[in-house]
N, C-alpha and C positions, 0 to 999 in steps of 0.2 A: 504494500500500500504506500501511497505517496501523499504528502501534504503540500499543497500549492499555495504560496503566498503571493498575491498580485497587488501592485500599486498601479492605479489607473486614474485618469481624469474623471471627475465626478459625473460629467454629462454622458459618459460612456457606459454607465452602470446598466441601464435597461438593455442596451444592445448586447453587452456581454452576457447578462443573465439569460436573455432569450436565446442566444446562440448556444450556451451550455445546455439549456433545457432541450433544445432541438437534437442534441446528441446524447440524451438520457443521463445527463449529470445533474443530480438533484441535491440541493442543500448547499448553502454557503453562508458564511458570516460576512457582514459588511461593517467595517469600522471607519469612522471619519478620521482622517489623518492630515498632517501638515508636513511638508518637507520640500527639499529641493535637490536637484542633481546638477546636471550641466547647465540648466537654464538659470540657476543662481538667483532666482527671485526677480523682482522688478521694482521700479520706483513709482509712487503715486503722489499726486498733489492734493492737499486738503487745506482749504482756507489760506492759500498762498504759501504753505510750507511743503517741502518735499520730504517724503518718508520712504525709507527702504522697506519693502515687503519681502523679507528673506525666506519665509516659509509659505509655500503656496498650498491651497486646499487640494487634497487628494483623497481617494478612497482606498482602503486596504481590504481585499477580498481574501478569505481563507476557505480553501476547498480541499476536501479529502477525496481521493479517487483510488480505484483499484489500479494495479500496475498496468493491466492491459488497456486502461482508459487514458493513460498519461499522455502519449504522443498526440492523440486526437484532441484532448483537452487543451494542451499547450498551443497547438495550431489554431484552435477555435478561439481561444482567448486572445492570442496575438492578432489574428485577422480582425476580430470584432472590436478590439480596443485601439487599434492603430489609426492614427490620422496622418502619419508620415512626417509629423513635426516633432521638434524637440519637446520633451515633457510628456510623452505618451506613457511612460512608466516602465516597470520592470516586473519580471516573473521569477520567483525563487521556488525551487523544488527541494523538499526534504524527505528523507525516509521516515515513514510513520511506523513506529514499532508496534503500537497496539491502540485499539479503539474499543470503547465499551458503550453500549446504549444503556443509559441509566435506568430507563423504565423497565426493560426486559432482562438486562444482564447479558444480552448477546455481545459477543466479542468478534474481532477480526472483520473480514469483509461483510459478514452478515449484519454488522452494526452500522455499516455505511448506508 
């Protein structure tokens, strides 16, 4: 099993969610995040003063998948989240040692 952590632009959430649903990947956590990478933030003007906005709004998605779903999930996320511009985000993949469904006690892939 794999754990996928994805940082995307907030306005891409519905597109990514729908694309993952279309390939039978169900369930994800969505967290609001702030950060920057190569884009390094931007400046804004407020009441005549200039402010540096170093941390930009992002969303962090957490998705657990079976090993056989990984490649398809990564390509689906990449294609649905991409705008081709700087700041599109990143995908991180981790090995998932164990998972347990709290309600039933099911473990492993059955708990996904």
